[in-house]
C-alpha positions, 0 to 999 in steps of 0.5 A, spaced: 500 499 500 502 507 498 505 509 504 502 517 503 496 517 499 489 514 498 486 516 492 478 516 494 471 518 491 466 521 495 458 518 493 452 523 497 447 519 499 442 526 501 436 520 503 440 520 509 441 513 509 446 507 509 444 501 507 442 501 499 449 504 497 452 500 503 449 493 500 451 495 493 458 497 494 459 491 497 456 487 491 461 491 487 466 488 491 470 495 492 474 498 499 469 503 502 467 506 509 461 510 510 459 516 515 453 520 517 454 527 516 449 529 522 450 537 520 447 536 512 444 530 514 447 525 509 451 519 509 457 519 506 460 513 502 467 514 501 470 509 496 479 508 495 484 506 491 492 505 492 494 508 485 490 513 481 489 508 474 485 504 479 480 510 482 480 513 475 478 506 472 472 505 479 470 513 477 467 510 470 465 504 473 461 507 478 459 513 474 456 507 469 452 504 475 449 509 478 444 510 473 442 503 474 441 503 482 436 508 481 432 502 480 432 501 488 431 508 490 438 510 490 441 516 489 447 517 490 452 524 488 459 522 486 465 527 486 471 527 483 478 523 485 481 526 490 487 524 495 487 523 503 493 521 507 492 515 510 494 517 518 488 523 516 483 518 513 484 513 519 481 519 523 477 524 520 470 519 520 471 518 527 467 524 529 461 523 526 459 517 531 456 518 538 454 513 543 446 510 543 442 509 549 439 502 547 436 502 554 437 502 561 441 495 560 445 497 554 450 503 552 452 502 545 460 507 545 464 508 540 471 505 542 474 512 542 469 515 547 469 514 554 462 516 556 461 512 562 454 507 563 449 507 568 450 503 574 447 496 572 447 498 564 453 494 559 457 497 555 458 495 548 464 498 545 464 499 537 469 500 533 465 499 524 472 499 521 470 498 513 463 495 516 456 497 517 454 497 524 454 502 531 447 502 533 445 509 530 441 507 524 433 505 525 435 497 522 441 497 526 438 500 532 431 496 532 435 489 532 439 491 538 432 493 542 429 486 541 435 482 543 435 486 549 426 485 549 428 478 548 434 478 553 431 472 558 427 469 555 430 467 549 437 463 549 440 462 542 441 467 538 443 467 530 445 475 527 445 474 519 449 479 516 454 481 521 457 487 519 461 489 525 458 484 529 453 489 534 448 484 534 451 478 536 456 483 541 449 485 544 447 478 546 453 476 548 453 481 554 446 480 556 448 472 557 444 469 551 447 462 551 448 461 544 451 465 539 452 465 532 453 470 527 456 471 519 457 474 513 458 473 506 463 479 506 469 476 509 472 483 512 466 484 516 468 477 520 474 480 521 473 487 524 468 483 528 471 478 531 476 484 533 469 487 536 468 481 540 476 481 543 473 488 544 469 486 548 471 481 552 467 476 548 470 473 543 469 466 546 462 467 547 460 468 539 462 463 533 464 468 527 464 465 520 464 467 512 458 466 509 451 467 505 443 467 508 442 463 501 445 456 503 448 459 510 445 451 514 444 454 522 444 449 527 440 442 527 437 445 534 436 452 530 435 458 534 429 461 539 431 469 536 433 470 528 436 477 527 436 478 519 438 485 518 439 484 510 435 488 504 428 486 503 429 483 495 434 479 498 430 476 505 425 475 499 429 470 495 433 467 501 426 466 505 425 458 505 433 458 508 432 463 512 425 459 516 429 454 517 433 458 521 428 459 526 425 454 532 418 453 532 417 457 539 423 463 535 423 469 533 425 473 527 426 480 526 426 481 519 429 488 518 434 493 513 427 493 509 424 500 505 417 502 507 416 501 500 418 493 500 414 491 507 409 489 505 411 484 499 417 482 504 410 480 509 407 477 505 413 473 502 414 470 509 406 469 510 405 464 504 412 460 508 408 460 514 410 465 518 406 471 522 406 478 522 407 479 530 409 487 529 411 493 526 416 498 527 416 504 522 422 509 522 423 514 517 423 510 510 425 503 514 420 499 516 422 492 521 418 488 524 417 481 528 415 474 525 413 467 528 411 461 526 407 460 533 403 468 534 405 466 542 412 466 541 413 473 545 
């Protein structure tokens, strides 16, 4: 890697939403990181390369992709190539992350801050690195609240699409007995493992690289599954996803654009699941599903 500079391209999303563009960029297998610019209510995705020639080719490739992404409701503004010192880049985005209080039992705090939890409150420190998941976005926040809500009632947790590992780590801190987590991105799995170690729960979580299309799960299944995945992928992989859920288990579906939620709900109803509740925040809707309406 160049010792001095990175060659970067910024993609600004004025919708203020992380996931759609993040999923699309992940699909392109490019190196990027994202932060929320609170002052301008804009998510900024920065894609970077090691050389100018790589950056120029990537800029041309992204320009060709942007029109197609509009079909998914993703409208991005792309800037010109710029350079940034690696040391500066490593610190610049940190100012946009703040502590998030999930409940009286759980506080999420970026690892570089020093906010102190209240008495009896567990502290989850997170360093997202290149991976999505700090607890600030509506869909991640809803999953965290569900993990908090079912702590003590459910024992076996699956974090499907784990990103930074934040959901699995929350489960470990809240004393779930069995915790598995997977992501299709090996870098995300690596970051998740590092975050688990930071929170001293690495031995309680089994992380792996996998895909929701065919990830096998455990024979005894899970009584809480959090699938924070885009709606069209939930629909496509629903037959495998429902196999993870125990008969009296709960499935939390998140990462769904509001306009897509009814389609997701219908798809999971067709395979035997009942919608228990739904929660809407801005343009996102999440929900709880179960085979047994008394599961919660």
